[in-house]
mmCIF entry with sequence, helices, sheets and N, C-alpha, C, O atoms, coordinates in Angstrom:
data_MODEL
# 
_entry.id   MODEL 
# 
_entity.id                         1 
_entity.type                       polymer 
_entity.pdbx_number_of_molecules   1 
# 
_entity_poly.entity_id                      1 
_entity_poly.type                           'polypeptide(L)' 
_entity_poly.nstd_linkage                   no 
_entity_poly.nstd_monomer                   no 
_entity_poly.pdbx_seq_one_letter_code       MGKMRNSILSIALHTHCFCSQFTFELLGS 
_entity_poly.pdbx_seq_one_letter_code_can   MGKMRNSILSIALHTHCFCSQFTFELLGS 
_entity_poly.pdbx_strand_id                 A 
# 
loop_
_entity_poly_seq.entity_id 
_entity_poly_seq.num 
_entity_poly_seq.mon_id 
_entity_poly_seq.hetero 
1 1  MET n 
1 2  GLY n 
1 3  LYS n 
1 4  MET n 
1 5  ARG n 
1 6  ASN n 
1 7  SER n 
1 8  ILE n 
1 9  LEU n 
1 10 SER n 
1 11 ILE n 
1 12 ALA n 
1 13 LEU n 
1 14 HIS n 
1 15 THR n 
1 16 HIS n 
1 17 CYS n 
1 18 PHE n 
1 19 CYS n 
1 20 SER n 
1 21 GLN n 
1 22 PHE n 
1 23 THR n 
1 24 PHE n 
1 25 GLU n 
1 26 LEU n 
1 27 LEU n 
1 28 GLY n 
1 29 SER n 
# 
_struct_asym.id          A 
_struct_asym.entity_id   1 
# 
_struct_conf.conf_type_id            HELX_P 
_struct_conf.id                      HELX_P1 
_struct_conf.pdbx_PDB_helix_id       AA1 
_struct_conf.beg_label_comp_id       GLY 
_struct_conf.beg_label_asym_id       A 
_struct_conf.beg_label_seq_id        2 
_struct_conf.pdbx_beg_PDB_ins_code   ? 
_struct_conf.end_label_comp_id       GLY 
_struct_conf.end_label_asym_id       A 
_struct_conf.end_label_seq_id        28 
_struct_conf.pdbx_end_PDB_ins_code   ? 
_struct_conf.beg_auth_comp_id        GLY 
_struct_conf.beg_auth_asym_id        A 
_struct_conf.beg_auth_seq_id         2 
_struct_conf.end_auth_comp_id        GLY 
_struct_conf.end_auth_asym_id        A 
_struct_conf.end_auth_seq_id         28 
_struct_conf.pdbx_PDB_helix_class    1 
_struct_conf.details                 ? 
_struct_conf.pdbx_PDB_helix_length   27 
# 
_struct_conf_type.id          HELX_P 
_struct_conf_type.criteria    ? 
_struct_conf_type.reference   ? 
# 
loop_
_atom_site.group_PDB 
_atom_site.id 
_atom_site.type_symbol 
_atom_site.label_atom_id 
_atom_site.label_alt_id 
_atom_site.label_comp_id 
_atom_site.label_asym_id 
_atom_site.label_entity_id 
_atom_site.label_seq_id 
_atom_site.pdbx_PDB_ins_code 
_atom_site.Cartn_x 
_atom_site.Cartn_y 
_atom_site.Cartn_z 
_atom_site.occupancy 
_atom_site.B_iso_or_equiv 
_atom_site.pdbx_formal_charge 
_atom_site.auth_seq_id 
_atom_site.auth_comp_id 
_atom_site.auth_asym_id 
_atom_site.auth_atom_id 
_atom_site.pdbx_PDB_model_num 
ATOM 1   N N  . MET A 1 1  ? 65.130 -32.974 17.360  1.00 0.00 ? 1  MET A N  1 
ATOM 2   C CA . MET A 1 1  ? 64.912 -34.364 16.982  1.00 0.00 ? 1  MET A CA 1 
ATOM 3   C C  . MET A 1 1  ? 64.940 -34.511 15.454  1.00 0.00 ? 1  MET A C  1 
ATOM 4   O O  . MET A 1 1  ? 65.585 -35.413 14.920  1.00 0.00 ? 1  MET A O  1 
ATOM 5   N N  . GLY A 1 2  ? 64.233 -33.613 14.764  1.00 0.00 ? 2  GLY A N  1 
ATOM 6   C CA . GLY A 1 2  ? 64.191 -33.669 13.309  1.00 0.00 ? 2  GLY A CA 1 
ATOM 7   C C  . GLY A 1 2  ? 65.570 -33.468 12.709  1.00 0.00 ? 2  GLY A C  1 
ATOM 8   O O  . GLY A 1 2  ? 65.916 -34.076 11.696  1.00 0.00 ? 2  GLY A O  1 
ATOM 9   N N  . LYS A 1 3  ? 66.360 -32.600 13.351  1.00 0.00 ? 3  LYS A N  1 
ATOM 10  C CA . LYS A 1 3  ? 67.711 -32.310 12.871  1.00 0.00 ? 3  LYS A CA 1 
ATOM 11  C C  . LYS A 1 3  ? 68.600 -33.541 13.028  1.00 0.00 ? 3  LYS A C  1 
ATOM 12  O O  . LYS A 1 3  ? 69.390 -33.867 12.142  1.00 0.00 ? 3  LYS A O  1 
ATOM 13  N N  . MET A 1 4  ? 68.462 -34.217 14.164  1.00 0.00 ? 4  MET A N  1 
ATOM 14  C CA . MET A 1 4  ? 69.262 -35.408 14.438  1.00 0.00 ? 4  MET A CA 1 
ATOM 15  C C  . MET A 1 4  ? 68.899 -36.526 13.465  1.00 0.00 ? 4  MET A C  1 
ATOM 16  O O  . MET A 1 4  ? 69.771 -37.240 12.969  1.00 0.00 ? 4  MET A O  1 
ATOM 17  N N  . ARG A 1 5  ? 67.604 -36.667 13.200  1.00 0.00 ? 5  ARG A N  1 
ATOM 18  C CA . ARG A 1 5  ? 67.143 -37.718 12.296  1.00 0.00 ? 5  ARG A CA 1 
ATOM 19  C C  . ARG A 1 5  ? 67.646 -37.448 10.879  1.00 0.00 ? 5  ARG A C  1 
ATOM 20  O O  . ARG A 1 5  ? 68.026 -38.368 10.156  1.00 0.00 ? 5  ARG A O  1 
ATOM 21  N N  . ASN A 1 6  ? 67.642 -36.180 10.499  1.00 0.00 ? 6  ASN A N  1 
ATOM 22  C CA . ASN A 1 6  ? 68.129 -35.786 9.177   1.00 0.00 ? 6  ASN A CA 1 
ATOM 23  C C  . ASN A 1 6  ? 69.622 -36.076 9.052   1.00 0.00 ? 6  ASN A C  1 
ATOM 24  O O  . ASN A 1 6  ? 70.096 -36.480 7.990   1.00 0.00 ? 6  ASN A O  1 
ATOM 25  N N  . SER A 1 7  ? 70.359 -35.868 10.140  1.00 0.00 ? 7  SER A N  1 
ATOM 26  C CA . SER A 1 7  ? 71.793 -36.121 10.150  1.00 0.00 ? 7  SER A CA 1 
ATOM 27  C C  . SER A 1 7  ? 72.075 -37.609 9.977   1.00 0.00 ? 7  SER A C  1 
ATOM 28  O O  . SER A 1 7  ? 72.947 -38.000 9.201   1.00 0.00 ? 7  SER A O  1 
ATOM 29  N N  . ILE A 1 8  ? 71.326 -38.433 10.710  1.00 0.00 ? 8  ILE A N  1 
ATOM 30  C CA . ILE A 1 8  ? 71.474 -39.888 10.618  1.00 0.00 ? 8  ILE A CA 1 
ATOM 31  C C  . ILE A 1 8  ? 71.127 -40.358 9.210   1.00 0.00 ? 8  ILE A C  1 
ATOM 32  O O  . ILE A 1 8  ? 71.800 -41.224 8.652   1.00 0.00 ? 8  ILE A O  1 
ATOM 33  N N  . LEU A 1 9  ? 70.077 -39.783 8.646   1.00 0.00 ? 9  LEU A N  1 
ATOM 34  C CA . LEU A 1 9  ? 69.635 -40.140 7.299   1.00 0.00 ? 9  LEU A CA 1 
ATOM 35  C C  . LEU A 1 9  ? 70.721 -39.787 6.286   1.00 0.00 ? 9  LEU A C  1 
ATOM 36  O O  . LEU A 1 9  ? 70.983 -40.548 5.355   1.00 0.00 ? 9  LEU A O  1 
ATOM 37  N N  . SER A 1 10 ? 71.347 -38.633 6.474   1.00 0.00 ? 10 SER A N  1 
ATOM 38  C CA . SER A 1 10 ? 72.412 -38.180 5.582   1.00 0.00 ? 10 SER A CA 1 
ATOM 39  C C  . SER A 1 10 ? 73.616 -39.116 5.650   1.00 0.00 ? 10 SER A C  1 
ATOM 40  O O  . SER A 1 10 ? 74.192 -39.474 4.623   1.00 0.00 ? 10 SER A O  1 
ATOM 41  N N  . ILE A 1 11 ? 73.989 -39.506 6.863   1.00 0.00 ? 11 ILE A N  1 
ATOM 42  C CA . ILE A 1 11 ? 75.115 -40.426 7.056   1.00 0.00 ? 11 ILE A CA 1 
ATOM 43  C C  . ILE A 1 11 ? 74.799 -41.780 6.424   1.00 0.00 ? 11 ILE A C  1 
ATOM 44  O O  . ILE A 1 11 ? 75.653 -42.381 5.773   1.00 0.00 ? 11 ILE A O  1 
ATOM 45  N N  . ALA A 1 12 ? 73.577 -42.252 6.618   1.00 0.00 ? 12 ALA A N  1 
ATOM 46  C CA . ALA A 1 12 ? 73.159 -43.532 6.053   1.00 0.00 ? 12 ALA A CA 1 
ATOM 47  C C  . ALA A 1 12 ? 73.210 -43.493 4.530   1.00 0.00 ? 12 ALA A C  1 
ATOM 48  O O  . ALA A 1 12 ? 73.617 -44.461 3.887   1.00 0.00 ? 12 ALA A O  1 
ATOM 49  N N  . LEU A 1 13 ? 72.795 -42.373 3.964   1.00 0.00 ? 13 LEU A N  1 
ATOM 50  C CA . LEU A 1 13 ? 72.789 -42.202 2.512   1.00 0.00 ? 13 LEU A CA 1 
ATOM 51  C C  . LEU A 1 13 ? 74.217 -42.215 1.963   1.00 0.00 ? 13 LEU A C  1 
ATOM 52  O O  . LEU A 1 13 ? 74.486 -42.859 0.950   1.00 0.00 ? 13 LEU A O  1 
ATOM 53  N N  . HIS A 1 14 ? 75.124 -41.511 2.625   1.00 0.00 ? 14 HIS A N  1 
ATOM 54  C CA . HIS A 1 14 ? 76.517 -41.481 2.191   1.00 0.00 ? 14 HIS A CA 1 
ATOM 55  C C  . HIS A 1 14 ? 77.152 -42.859 2.309   1.00 0.00 ? 14 HIS A C  1 
ATOM 56  O O  . HIS A 1 14 ? 77.931 -43.264 1.446   1.00 0.00 ? 14 HIS A O  1 
ATOM 57  N N  . THR A 1 15 ? 76.818 -43.584 3.383   1.00 0.00 ? 15 THR A N  1 
ATOM 58  C CA . THR A 1 15 ? 77.348 -44.932 3.578   1.00 0.00 ? 15 THR A CA 1 
ATOM 59  C C  . THR A 1 15 ? 76.853 -45.848 2.474   1.00 0.00 ? 15 THR A C  1 
ATOM 60  O O  . THR A 1 15 ? 77.610 -46.663 1.947   1.00 0.00 ? 15 THR A O  1 
ATOM 61  N N  . HIS A 1 16 ? 75.568 -45.712 2.123   1.00 0.00 ? 16 HIS A N  1 
ATOM 62  C CA . HIS A 1 16 ? 74.960 -46.531 1.072   1.00 0.00 ? 16 HIS A CA 1 
ATOM 63  C C  . HIS A 1 16 ? 75.634 -46.261 -0.269  1.00 0.00 ? 16 HIS A C  1 
ATOM 64  O O  . HIS A 1 16 ? 75.931 -47.189 -1.022  1.00 0.00 ? 16 HIS A O  1 
ATOM 65  N N  . CYS A 1 17 ? 75.873 -44.994 -0.560  1.00 0.00 ? 17 CYS A N  1 
ATOM 66  C CA . CYS A 1 17 ? 76.521 -44.612 -1.823  1.00 0.00 ? 17 CYS A CA 1 
ATOM 67  C C  . CYS A 1 17 ? 77.935 -45.173 -1.883  1.00 0.00 ? 17 CYS A C  1 
ATOM 68  O O  . CYS A 1 17 ? 78.375 -45.649 -2.929  1.00 0.00 ? 17 CYS A O  1 
ATOM 69  N N  . PHE A 1 18 ? 78.645 -45.117 -0.763  1.00 0.00 ? 18 PHE A N  1 
ATOM 70  C CA . PHE A 1 18 ? 80.009 -45.630 -0.695  1.00 0.00 ? 18 PHE A CA 1 
ATOM 71  C C  . PHE A 1 18 ? 80.022 -47.139 -0.911  1.00 0.00 ? 18 PHE A C  1 
ATOM 72  O O  . PHE A 1 18 ? 80.860 -47.659 -1.647  1.00 0.00 ? 18 PHE A O  1 
ATOM 73  N N  . CYS A 1 19 ? 79.087 -47.840 -0.266  1.00 0.00 ? 19 CYS A N  1 
ATOM 74  C CA . CYS A 1 19 ? 78.998 -49.296 -0.400  1.00 0.00 ? 19 CYS A CA 1 
ATOM 75  C C  . CYS A 1 19 ? 78.640 -49.685 -1.829  1.00 0.00 ? 19 CYS A C  1 
ATOM 76  O O  . CYS A 1 19 ? 79.183 -50.649 -2.368  1.00 0.00 ? 19 CYS A O  1 
ATOM 77  N N  . SER A 1 20 ? 77.731 -48.941 -2.438  1.00 0.00 ? 20 SER A N  1 
ATOM 78  C CA . SER A 1 20 ? 77.317 -49.215 -3.813  1.00 0.00 ? 20 SER A CA 1 
ATOM 79  C C  . SER A 1 20 ? 78.491 -49.032 -4.772  1.00 0.00 ? 20 SER A C  1 
ATOM 80  O O  . SER A 1 20 ? 78.693 -49.840 -5.678  1.00 0.00 ? 20 SER A O  1 
ATOM 81  N N  . GLN A 1 21 ? 79.259 -47.968 -4.567  1.00 0.00 ? 21 GLN A N  1 
ATOM 82  C CA . GLN A 1 21 ? 80.419 -47.689 -5.418  1.00 0.00 ? 21 GLN A CA 1 
ATOM 83  C C  . GLN A 1 21 ? 81.473 -48.773 -5.230  1.00 0.00 ? 21 GLN A C  1 
ATOM 84  O O  . GLN A 1 21 ? 82.085 -49.225 -6.197  1.00 0.00 ? 21 GLN A O  1 
ATOM 85  N N  . PHE A 1 22 ? 81.682 -49.185 -3.993  1.00 0.00 ? 22 PHE A N  1 
ATOM 86  C CA . PHE A 1 22 ? 82.665 -50.220 -3.679  1.00 0.00 ? 22 PHE A CA 1 
ATOM 87  C C  . PHE A 1 22 ? 82.275 -51.537 -4.345  1.00 0.00 ? 22 PHE A C  1 
ATOM 88  O O  . PHE A 1 22 ? 83.122 -52.218 -4.924  1.00 0.00 ? 22 PHE A O  1 
ATOM 89  N N  . THR A 1 23 ? 80.997 -51.895 -4.262  1.00 0.00 ? 23 THR A N  1 
ATOM 90  C CA . THR A 1 23 ? 80.494 -53.128 -4.864  1.00 0.00 ? 23 THR A CA 1 
ATOM 91  C C  . THR A 1 23 ? 80.625 -53.071 -6.378  1.00 0.00 ? 23 THR A C  1 
ATOM 92  O O  . THR A 1 23 ? 81.002 -54.055 -7.014  1.00 0.00 ? 23 THR A O  1 
ATOM 93  N N  . PHE A 1 24 ? 80.313 -51.912 -6.952  1.00 0.00 ? 24 PHE A N  1 
ATOM 94  C CA . PHE A 1 24 ? 80.404 -51.725 -8.398  1.00 0.00 ? 24 PHE A CA 1 
ATOM 95  C C  . PHE A 1 24 ? 81.848 -51.900 -8.875  1.00 0.00 ? 24 PHE A C  1 
ATOM 96  O O  . PHE A 1 24 ? 82.100 -52.536 -9.899  1.00 0.00 ? 24 PHE A O  1 
ATOM 97  N N  . GLU A 1 25 ? 82.785 -51.332 -8.126  1.00 0.00 ? 25 GLU A N  1 
ATOM 98  C CA . GLU A 1 25 ? 84.206 -51.445 -8.472  1.00 0.00 ? 25 GLU A CA 1 
ATOM 99  C C  . GLU A 1 25 ? 84.656 -52.897 -8.350  1.00 0.00 ? 25 GLU A C  1 
ATOM 100 O O  . GLU A 1 25 ? 85.439 -53.384 -9.165  1.00 0.00 ? 25 GLU A O  1 
ATOM 101 N N  . LEU A 1 26 ? 84.154 -53.581 -7.328  1.00 0.00 ? 26 LEU A N  1 
ATOM 102 C CA . LEU A 1 26 ? 84.517 -54.971 -7.076  1.00 0.00 ? 26 LEU A CA 1 
ATOM 103 C C  . LEU A 1 26 ? 84.027 -55.858 -8.218  1.00 0.00 ? 26 LEU A C  1 
ATOM 104 O O  . LEU A 1 26 ? 84.755 -56.734 -8.685  1.00 0.00 ? 26 LEU A O  1 
ATOM 105 N N  . LEU A 1 27 ? 82.799 -55.631 -8.663  1.00 0.00 ? 27 LEU A N  1 
ATOM 106 C CA . LEU A 1 27 ? 82.223 -56.420 -9.751  1.00 0.00 ? 27 LEU A CA 1 
ATOM 107 C C  . LEU A 1 27 ? 82.862 -56.072 -11.089 1.00 0.00 ? 27 LEU A C  1 
ATOM 108 O O  . LEU A 1 27 ? 82.966 -56.919 -11.976 1.00 0.00 ? 27 LEU A O  1 
ATOM 109 N N  . GLY A 1 28 ? 83.287 -54.821 -11.227 1.00 0.00 ? 28 GLY A N  1 
ATOM 110 C CA . GLY A 1 28 ? 83.871 -54.364 -12.482 1.00 0.00 ? 28 GLY A CA 1 
ATOM 111 C C  . GLY A 1 28 ? 85.245 -54.972 -12.751 1.00 0.00 ? 28 GLY A C  1 
ATOM 112 O O  . GLY A 1 28 ? 85.629 -55.161 -13.905 1.00 0.00 ? 28 GLY A O  1 
ATOM 113 N N  . SER A 1 29 ? 85.985 -55.279 -11.682 1.00 0.00 ? 29 SER A N  1 
ATOM 114 C CA . SER A 1 29 ? 87.331 -55.801 -11.863 1.00 0.00 ? 29 SER A CA 1 
ATOM 115 C C  . SER A 1 29 ? 87.356 -57.314 -12.064 1.00 0.00 ? 29 SER A C  1 
ATOM 116 O O  . SER A 1 29 ? 88.427 -57.897 -12.231 1.00 0.00 ? 29 SER A O  1 
# 
């Protein structure tokens, strides 16, 4: 269970970073 939760957390973190970078690029242009 802990392993699965950690995996979901990792995916969520990567998604958040990707969205933040995308938004930053969008605002920068």
